[in-house]
N, C-alpha and C positions, 0 to 999 in steps of 0.2 A: 081724481087725479092725485097722485102722491108726489111731493117734492122730496127727493131722496138725496142725501149727502153720503158719499162713499169715501171712507178714509182708507187708502191703500198704503200700508206701512212698508218700511225697508225690509222687514222680515218676510213679507209676503212676496216680494219680487227679487229677493236675494237668491243667488245660486253660487256654486263654486266658480262659475264663469263670469260672475258680475251681476247681470240682470236676468231674471227668468222671463224671457221674451214670450214664451208660450202663455204664461199667466197674464201678462199685460195684453197680448193680442186677444186672448179669450175674454178678458174683462171688457175691453172696448166693444167687442161684438155683443156681449150681453147688455151693455149700456145702450147700444143702438136699438136693440130689440125692445128695451124698456121705453125708450123715447117713442118708438113707433106705436107702442101700446098706449101712449098718451101721458106718460109720466115725465116729470122734469128731474134731471140728474145733475149733480155737481160733484166733481171728483177732487179730493184732496190727496195729493200723492207725494211720496218721498222718492228718493232715488237719484236726484241730480248730482249730489256729491259723490255717490258711488260710481255713477257713470263717468263723471268728470275725472275721477282718479284713474279709471281704465283708459280714458283718452289721453291723459297726461303720460301714461306709460308707453304710448306709441313712440317709436323712434322717428327722427326726422322732423321737419317743420310742421307747423299747424296744418298746412294744406294736406299733408299726408293723412293726418287724423280726420280731417273733413271728408276726404275721399273714402276712407274706411267706414265712417259712420253713414255716409250716403249709401254705400253698398249694403250695410246692415239694414237700413230703412227699406231699401228696395227689395231685399230678400224677404223681410217680414211681410211687406205689403203683398208680395206674390203669394205668401203662405196663407193669407186669410181665407181664400176661397179654393185653394188647391187641394186635390185629393191626397197628395203626399205631404200634407202640412207638417207632420211630426218630423219627417226626414229633412225637410228644408230648415226647420228651426234648429235641429241638431247640427246640421251642417254650419249654420250661422254661429252657433255656440262653439263649435270646434275651431272656427276661425278666431274667435275672441280669446280662446284659451292661451294663445301666445302672449297675451297681454295681461296675465294675472296680476291683480292688485297685491300690495304687500299684505302679509298675514296680520300685522298689528293694526288694530282699529285706531284711526287717527283721533287726536284730540279735537275739540270744537274749533280751536283757532286754526287748525289745519284744513278746515272744511271750506273756507272762503274761496280760495282759488279753484279747487275741484268743483265747487258748486257753480262758480262763474263759467267754467268750461262746460260742465255737464248740463246746465239748465237749458240752453238753446238746443243741445243735442237731444235731450229728453223730450222737449216740446216738438222737435222735428219728427221724432219717432211717434209720438202720440198723434200728431197732425196727419201723418201718412197712414197710420192704422185707422184713424177715424174716417179719413177721406175714402178709404177702401170700402167702408160700410155705410157711406152716405151721411157722415156727421161732420160738422164744422166745429172747431175748438177755439177757445180764447184762453189766454193765460193771465193769472192774477197772482202776484207775490205779496205776502203779508209779513210785516215786521212787528216787533213788540211795541214800537211806537204807534202803530196803527191800532193795536188793541187798547192803548192808553188814551185814545181819543174817541169819545162818544160820537162826534160828528163824522169822523173817518169811517167808523163801523156802520153808522146809519147809511152813509153813501155806498159803502161796500154792499150792504144788504140789498139796496135798491138795484145796484149793478148786477148782482147775482140773480135777483128775481127777473130782471129784464132779459138777461142773457139766456137763462134757462127757459123763460117763457117764449123766446123766439126759436127754441129748438137747438140752441148752441150747447156745447158741453164746456162749461167753465172748468179749467184745471188750475187748482190753487195749491200753492206750496209756501212754507215758511221761507223767508229770504235769508238763507245762510250766507249769501255773498256779502250783504251789508250788515248782517246781524249775527255773526258766527258765534259770539260768546253769550248770546241770550239764553236764558233758561227756557225759552219757548220751544215747544216741540209740536209736531203736527197733530198730536192728539188734542192739544189745546186749540190749535188752529181749527181743527174739524168741529169742535164744539162751538167756537165763535162763529164759524161759517154757518153752521146749522141754525143757531139762534138768530143770527143776523138775517138770514134768508127766510126765516119762519118755516123751516123744513118740517115735514111730518115725521121723518124717520132718518136716523143716522146709522150707517152700517160700517163697523170697524172690521176691516179684513186683515187677518194676520196669518201666521203659519200653523195655527192649531184650530181644531174644529169648534172650540168653545172655551169658556173659562172652566177651570177645574179646581177642585179643592186638593191641595197638596201637590208635591212635585212629581208624583208618579203618574199623574193624569188618569187616575182610576175613577174618580167621582166627578162626573160631568154635571155642570150646573145649567139648568134649563131656563129658569125664570128668577128674576130678582127685583126687589124694590130698590130705589136709590140708596136707602140706608143700608140694605143688605149688600149692595154692590161695593160700597165704601168699606164694609166690614170684612169682606173676603180677603184672606191672606194668601198671597201667591208668591212663588219664588221668582226673582228677577231673571230675565233671559231674553233671547232674541238678538238680532243684529241691529235693531233700530235704537233710537234714543230713548224711547219710552219703555215698552214692555206691557205685560198683562195688567200689572198694578196701575200703570198710567191710564190704560184704556178703561179699566173699571172705574177709576176716579173721574175720568172725563165723562164716561157714560152716566154716572150718577148725577153729575152737574147738569148735563144736557137733559136728562130725564126729569130733573127737578124743574126745569124750564118748560116742560111739556113736550119734549122731543123723545119719542121712543127710540131705544138704541138696541142694536143687535151686534154681537161679537161672533164672528165666524171665520172660516177658512177661505182664503182667496182661491184655493184649488177645489172647493166644493162644487160639484156640477150645478150649473145654473144658479149660483148663489145670489145673484142680483134679482132674478125673477122670483125665486123662492122667498127672498126677504120682503118682497112686495106683496106676497100672498099671506094673509093672516092665518090661513089654514095649513100652510106648508113652511112654517118658519124653520130656520136652521140656527145652530149655534146657541148662544146665551142671549136671552132677551131681558133688557132692563126696562121695566114698564115706566112710561112717561106719566107725569102729572095730568090731571084731568083737563087742563087748559093751557094754552100757550101764554107766555108773558105778553102784555101789551107793549107796543113799540117803544114807548118812553122808558120802559123798565128793562129792556133787553140788554143794554150795555152793562149796567151794574149786575144784573141777574145772571148773565151767561157769557158775556164776551170779554169783559175786562180781565186782565191778568191779575190774579190774587197775590198780594204781597205778604200775606200772613193770615193768622186766625185768632179770633176771640172766642173763648169758651165761656158760655153763660149758664146760669142756673135755671131751674124750671120756672121760678117766679118771673125771671126776666123774659123767658120765652112766652109765657102767658101774656105778659104785658105787651110784648112786641106784636103778638097776634091781634091785639085790640087796637093797634095803631099807635102805641106809645113810643117814647124815646128809649133808647138803651142807655141807662144811667150807669155810672161807674160801679155802683154797689152790686150790679148784676154780673159784672165781668170777673170771672174767677181765675182766668189764666190767659196769657198772651204769648203767642208764638210768632216769630218772624222779626225782622228789623225793617221798619218802614216809617215814613214821615206822615205828617198830617195830610189828609186828602187821599191817601192810598186806599185801594179797594181791598177789603179783607172778607174772609168767610166767617160766619157765625155758627158755632158748633155747640152741641149739648155737652157740658162738662162731664156728665156721668156716662154718656154714651157718645163718644167722639165720632162715631160713624154717622150720626144724625146731623146732616147739613140743614140748618134751619133757614139760612138766608145769607145775604151779602150786603155790604154797605160801605160807604166812604167814611173813614175814621176822622174824628175831630181833633185827635191828639196823636203825636208820634208815639211809637211803641215804647220808648224809654219812659215817657211820662205815664203811659197807660200801665206799665208794670209797677210804677211807684204808687199810683192812685187806685189800682184795681181793688174791687171788693170793699171799698171804704164808704162809710156814710157821708152825707154832705158835710157834717161838722168835722169829721176826721179829715176829709179832703181839705177843708179850710185850715186845719192845724198843719198839715203837710206843706201846703203852699206858704203859710206864714213862716215856717221853719226854713224852707228852701230859699225864700227871699232874704231872710235874715243872714243865712250863710252866704248868699250871693253878694249882699251889700253889708259886710260886717262893720264898716266904718259908721254906718247909720246907727248901729247898736253900741256906739261909744267904745269900740274895741281899740281905737287908736292905731298907732303905728304897728302894734303887734298883731294886727288882725289876721295875718297870713299864717301865724304859728299854729301848731297842733293844739297847744294849750288854749289858745284863744278860741279856736273852733270848738273844742270840747266845752268851753265855758258857755258858748252860745246854744248848747244842747242840754244845759243843766236843768232838769225838771224841777229843782227847788227854786229856780229863778224864773223860768219861763213856763207859763201855764200851758201853752200849746204842746210843749214836750211832755209835761205832766199828764195831760189828758190822753195823749197817744200812748204813753207808757202804761197808763192805768186802763186802757181800753180793753174791753172783754173779747174783742175779735182778734184772731191771729193776724189778720191783715194789717191792723193798726200797729201792732208790735213789730211786724216785719218791715213796715214802712219806716218806722223810727230807726230800726237797725240799719236799713239801707242808707238813710240820711247820715247816720253816724259814720259809716264806712266810706262815704264819698270823698274823693279828693277835691281840691279847690277847682281844678279844671273841669271835673265832672259836674260839680255844682253849677259852674258857669254855663256849661253846655245845656244842662237841663233847664235852668231858669230862663235862659235866652230862648230856648225852643218853646217853652211855655208862654213866654211873652208874645212870640210870633203867632202861636196857635190860638191863644185866648187873651187878646189884648184888653178886652173890657174887664175880664176877671182880674188880671194882674193890676190894671190901673186902679180898681177899687181898693186893693190891698195897699198899693203904694201911696195913694192919696190919703188913706185912712191912717197909715203909719203905725197901726197897732202891732204889726209884726215885729217892730223894733223891741217891744217889751213883752212879746209873747202873747198878745191879745188878738184874737181873730175878730173881724168886723162883726158888729152886733146890730147895726141899723138895718131896718127892713129892706131898703134898696140893695144894700150889699149882700144881704142874706139871699135875696132872690137871684142875684147873679151867681152865687155859689151853688144854689140848688139847681140851677138850670144847666150846669156843666154836664156834658154827655159824652159818651164814647163814640157814637156814630151819628152822623148828621141824619136827622129824621127824614128829610126829603129824599135822601138817597137809599133808604132802607128797602130791600126787597126780601120779603119773608115768603118762603116757598109753602105751598099748601100741604097739609098733612096727607 
């Protein structure tokens, strides 16, 4: 038995008339056949906002639109087993041509109302199509707040497994009604669903037969590793929110979690059945890791929305693979704007296509940028300087503490040893950190110091009680040194390192 997640994107079901009803009807029939063969199927679908925009274009009250969509559903239901299937679908599409949507693609904020109108209509369409082939459906909407909760995603995984195990067809969609401005798209939702449900395979259905190198679609890609999938460069396109680049990145993450992924065309004959047959694969296959993630690691490893990236060196990677903590010295670059506790991706700084793992950061991005690539002693020097700038009156700057001259005096390497040691440091990172501290405004210093106090209270308390920062001296007693050496970039208990 295979548990298959199918992601059906907007580009797959888009037509000049709105929705490609023949594609949707054919896919539902294929899913029914897969279920009869003993497989479990979960469908992640787009199209609610597109259909809603069509319905909002109907003249007259809402009842008129409801009557029109009911007629649409009835026509397609009749078409499933009719000999003149193509003629009936074409007739239905001709009816809908009177209500062409505007040519301009709406902004995300304009999707809330169309999605609210289109979601029940889309589900009515799926329900009628599925009933015609003996399948019952259930609907699940996911918001970014769901992906931010490990408990919510664990509950979702159990619900999906229960529903699919009972022969239902769960239909999942990102909730554009309550979450229209979210960066979330259904490619991310599909990965989260596949990992939460412990799916065997994830099928991305789009409007092209596979992933290709270059925009001319001349070099088809058949098989990829997760790292290769992240490295493929494609041109953006399609009518959906994602595109091929989004699908390849999503497939790479799912594959790293042990879910094999296939990217293929929704119009490929029997694409669902062929994707379930290892000897008759279609499209581009992104090979999955040798094993699935254990349940306790699935949220961090595959479901949580990533807020940014940390790029680490090879020594840090080797340390992580032995179960060690990611210390600041191993972080060479920080991308994104995030707070402490956010989930980030860990990437190889020399080969950014290599996704090493994921974890929850112990420090906000602004502090990580300041402290990245520093040794423990250099970190102590930076913290000492930051606190002195934050509390200049403690350094006897008096009433002139807020002036530029007073701030410069607090950074004088001839007076303060912490500044001297950073300036004399052999690493580029230490000199860059001192340059950043010199350029910070008073407000910036306050924000950074306060965020550090919140994220690392024990560390900052050691400095404040010691009071050496006032004179440019970093803590030297063993207890304080242990606190400095223990500061890390990612919480050890949250780390998920993907297998090679």
